[in-house]
N, C-alpha and C positions, 0 to 999 in steps of 0.2 A: 503495497499500500503506499502511496507517498506519501510526500511527510504535508503537505495539506488537507490532506484525505486521514492522516492519522490526528491529525489536531483537531480536524472535526468530529471526530470518532471520538475522542476524549470531550470536549467541549459538549456533545449531546448527549452525554453521558451512557455510550454504547455500552452494553454486555454483554459478553457471549459465556459459553456453558464453566470456563475455566481460567480464573483470571492471565491476562496477558496472551489467552487463545487468540488465534487469525480467525479474523470472518471469513465466514463460506456462506455460499448461498445456498438453498439445497433443503428441500422439506425433510429429509434425515438429519442434515445438519443441525438443524434450529426447532426439533420436535419438541423440547419440553417448551420454549417460550410459543410454536403453533397452538399448541393443546393448550395453554393458560389462555391465548389470543379466543380460541372457537369456546372455549367457556365463558369466556366474557359477553362472548356473542352469542351464546342461550340465555346469560343473562338479560340482553339488553330483548330478546324475544319472549320472552316471560312476561318482564314488564307491560310490551304491547300488546302481546298477546292475552293477556289477564282484561285490557280495555275492552278490545275487540267481540267480547262476549258480555261485558258487565256495561258499558259504558251506553249501548243504545238499548237497552230493558231500561237506564234510567231515567232516560229521553220519553219516553210512555207513561211508564209506570210511577215514578216519581216526578218528573217534572212536566208531566203532561202536553209533551212538543206532537204537534200532527202533522206539519206539514214536510215532509221529504226529505227540501232543501234544507229545513232550517234543523232538521234532527242530521244532515251529513254536515253541519258546518262543524262540527268538532272537529273533523276528520281534512273538512277543509281549512281550520287553519294549523292543525298538524301539517298538512303538505306544502303549504307557502311557506312556514318557519325550516321547516328540517329543510326543503331546495333550495332557499339561501344561506342555510348554516354549511349544507354538503360546501355550496362554493367556497364560502368564508372559511370552513373546516380545509377544505385540501390545501386550499393556497397557504395557510397559517400552518399547516403541518411540515410544508416544503421551506420552510423560515425557520418555525423554532423547535420543528419536533411533533414526534404522536403523540409521544405519551402527556405532555403539558393537552391537549386537546382532548385528550380521552378522557384526563380527571376533570377535566371541567365539564364534559357530557355527563358525567355520573352525578357530580354537585349539585347542577342545576332538575337535577331529577329529585333530590330529597323532600321539595312541597306538593310535589304530585299526590299520592294519598295524601297527606290531612286537606288536600283543598278537595278532593271529591268526596270522602267521607263527610267533610263539615260545610259541604256547597249551600249555600241557601237559595241557587238557583238554576237554571241550565247555564248559562255566560260562563258560571265559578268552572262548569267541565271543560265549556270550551277552551277558557284562558288555561286549565292544568292542561289540556292537547299542545299548547302551544307551548308549556315546556316538554310535555314526549316529542316535538318535533325536534326541541335541541336537542333532547338526551339522544335523538335516533341522528340526527344531524354530525353530532361530534363525537359520539360512541361507535355506533357501529360504524361511520367512513372512516376510523380509525383504527379500529381493529382489522377491517378489510383492507384497508394500505399498509398496514403492517403488515399482515401474511404476504402482499407480493411486494413488499421489502425482501423479507425471508426467504421464501422459495427459488426466485429469480426464472427466467421465462421457458424452463424447461418442462416444470410441473405449473405452470400457472391456471389451466382450466382447473385442474383438481384439487388445487389447492383454492379456489374461486365457489367449487363444489362442498369442499365441505366447510368453507365459510358459511355459506348460503344453509347449506344442512341443517349448521349448530343456531342460524339464528330462527330458521323456519319450524327447525324442532321446539325449540322454545316459546313459539308464536303459538305451536300445537299444543303443547304443554302447558301453557298459563292459558291458553283459553280453555284448554278441557276443567282446568283445576278452578280457573275464574267461573266457569259455569256450574262444576260439582259446591263449590263453596258458599257463592250467591243463590242456590237451589236449599242447602243446608241451612243456611245462616243469614241468610240476605242479601241484599245487593250492594249494601251500604261496605261494610265493615273487614267485615273477614276477606274477600278479596285482596282489599287493600291493604293491607296487612302484610298479606303474602308477597304482595309489589314493594311494600318497604322494604320486608328484612331482604329480597332479590338484589336492589337498589343498594342497601345497606355493605353485603359481604361483596358485591364487585367493584363497588370504590373502593374499599380497604383493597382487594386483589388488584386493582390496577394502581394503586400507591406502594403499592409493596411488595409484589412479585412481578410488574410488567417492566420491561427493558426498552430503550430508545428504540426503535429500528431503521431511521434515518440514515445513519452509515452505510447500511447494505445497498442504499442505492448507490453511490458514488462507486462503491462496491462494484456495481453492476452496469454502471457509467463506462469505468478501466474497463473492464472484461470483454465490453462490446465495441469502442472505441479506442482502443492500447494506446491511441496518439491524439485523443484529443484535448483540447483545451483543458484546464483547471478545474476540476469538478467544484470548486466552491464560485465559480463563473454565475454573475449575479440570474436570476430567472428572469425568462422572457416574457416583457407586459402580459399581465394577465388578459388583458381586450387580445391580444392575440392568440392566446390558448382558445379562448373564450369562442374565436369568431373560427377559428381551423375545426373547432372539434363541436361546432355548431352545425355550419355549413360549409367549411374550408376540404374538410377530407369527407370524400364518398362516404365510404365505409363508416367513418366516427358518426357522422348526419345520420346514417343510417339507423346506429344503434341508438341516438339521442332522440331520436323521433321513436322509436318502437319501446325505449326506457317509457317514455310518457305515457305510449297509451297503454299497453299492459299494467300501468297502477288504475288505470279504470276496472280493470277485472278486480285488482285486491280492493278496492275503494267498493264496489258494489257488493263484497263478499264481506266485508267487516260493517260495512254500515246497513248494505239491506235486507243480506242473507236474515242476519236475527229477527229482524221486523218480517219480514213474508215469510220462512217457516214459524214464526210467533201465530201472524195469521192461519197460518195451516191447519192448528191448534198442538204443535209441539211444545214441549216443556223446554226450561234452559239445560238439563242435563242434555238432551238429545239434539238443542240444537246447538251446544257446544262439542258434541260429539261430530255433527256434520260438517263443522268449521275445523275443526280438530282432522277430521277425511282430506280435506282441500289440503291444509298449512303442513300435514304430517307427511302425504304422498309428493308434495312441493319437498319439503323438507329430506327424506329418505333415497329418493330419487337422485338430488345433487351430486350425493357420493360418486354415483355411474354415471351422467349425463356429462359430469365436470371432465371427469378422467377421458370417456369418448369425447368429446370435443378435440382432447390435444391429440387426436389417431385420427379424425377423420373433419376436422376443421370448423369454423365456428358459425358460416353463413348459414348453413340449409337446418341447423339444428337450432337456430333463430329463428329460422320463417316457419319451423314446423310445431314449433314450442306454442307461436302469436297463432298459427290455425288449430291446435290440437285445443287452444284455453278455450276458442271464440267456439269449438264443439261443444266442449263441456260445460258452459253458459247457458247455448241453445238446449241444449240436455235439460239442464235446472228446468230453465224457463217452460219448456214442453210438458214436462212428467206434473204429473198428482201424484206419486204414491214416493214413499222412503227409499223404495229401491232406486228407483229414479235418482230423485236428487241426493242418493251415494257414490252413483254411477259418473252423474256429471259433477261431482267435487273431485271425484275421482280421476275424468280426467282435463279436471282445469286442472291440478295439481302439478298433476304430469305433464303439462303444456310450458308449465308454469318453472317447473324443475329445468325440461329442455332450454329455456328460453335467455335464464333469470342468469345463472353465473356466470351464462357464454355472451352474453352482453358484455359485464365485468371484465371476463376474460379476452371481448376481441378491442376492448379500448385501451387495454392495456397491452395488449399485441402492437398497438399504433402507436403510442405513445411514445416519446423519450424519456427513459428513466428521471432523465433532472428536472421533466419538470408535468412528470405521471402524475401528483400527489393534483395539480391544478386541474388537469385536464379531466381525471376522475370526479374533480368539485364539479365541472361542467356538466359531465354526463347525468352525473346525481342531481342536480339543478334540474337539469331539464325532468328525467326520469321522476323524481317526484315530486314536480310540479304537477303531475297524474291526478296526485290526489286531490288538489285545489283543482285542477280543472276538472279532471272528472268527477268529482263531487258535486259542482256546480253543474257541469252539463247532465249527468244521469239524476239528479232532483228535481231539476228544470222538466225533464224528460217524463220525470215519473211522475213529477206533479199534475203536469198537463194532458199526459197519456193514459195513466195511471203506471202502475209498480211495474209489471209484468214487459210495459214495452222499455223501461229501463234496461231491463238485462239486455232485451233483443238490439238494443242502440248499441250496449256493448260489445257484443258480439259480433256484429259487423266492422264495428271500428277495427276490431282485434284481430279480423280474414284482411283488413284493406293495410294494417297496417304490417303483418308479414308479408301483401304481397310488393309492400314498398323495399322491404328489407330483401328478398330476391329479387326486384327487378337493380336496386341502386348500391348494395357492398358488395363489395370483392373479400376473398376469402384472406382473412387476414394472419389464422397461424402462421408462425413464423414459419416452418419448416415447409408449409403447402402454399406461404404468399406468392403471387408471381406479378404484382402492381405495387408497386412502389407507394407508400405513404406523402399525403401532399409538401406536409412539411420538411421532409429532405433539401426539395426545393426554395427552399427560406432559411436563409447565412442565420435569423435571429434564434431557429432553434436546434441548430446546430447542438 
């Protein structure tokens, strides 16, 4: 490692498994830290999963909210904040390191359970979800970015599969646990005592056990471009990275629009599944189980789909996942039995498992390690804007035409977005890529 890189590693507080050991890229070489980061991603998922089942139920039964758009306002607030903080977190992490941003994510989560337990009105739940968006924007973003730093390019798809498996396993378990606790002990207290315990454990683990991974990006830069400029070179302007990720490179642009649209599906499952299934006479425990089928299949299958895309490429798993999820939504809307709803939720989860980690891996494939955090932040800005845009659009459609029309609207958009990926995206997996990324022609991004 060069002298500047070594100084950067020390200043960032980098640690490896033994004192004085050399940094090495790879999953096996960094298994302990990778596992700890996966456990933290699980924690983020547990927090949001418990809210997925309980908060929509609070809207109607406790706060008497009747409009679908008003009900989805807590997801809209979450999406706006998370999307903006994804951008801030990515840029900030490239400058000051991953660990400080991770700690900030857990600190802002501490008031969430108290705000909901003692909420006198629905606006308090909406405000709590603003903090939840901050937690996700900082904490989940940093667990993703840190894992990418550790593994290097060889196992990136597999690493993203493990990361998203951990997070959505947490969402699934959190949803089931939240529903079970709410059904047994009431909506307000027991589910959010569980949430508070997860937040406290995750905050302590982030502070005491997690090490800084920013030096690994400098090591990857040196390995990728041995004759490159000093890795401490100033970051390219954020507006340049924003433009490239949004429209300047067709693979990144295709990923950004697909990320935005796929969040319509998650908004639907989060905000309207509990309301729809309750209107069909299902209890909270059964609703929690249905939501868990969607998120659980998404979680488990990502272990395999992430590894698969390292072998076969990224483009067609993304397009195919969009189409499969669209089919699952249509099946839920068309069914009138528990078996049909379960099958639809399973198809939705399978589609999300194909596309979700693969989109992150595709962006990471294309972006230069030196500004990869910023590019991922831009992608995640657009992706999580889908919560806000999707909440508005689906809520307006459902209020104007009926709840199930919101389902059909979402299915149609997913199918069209998959078509856009098929037409626009080039294959990004490094071993299979034949198109040079657009940034290679821009000296500011070298």
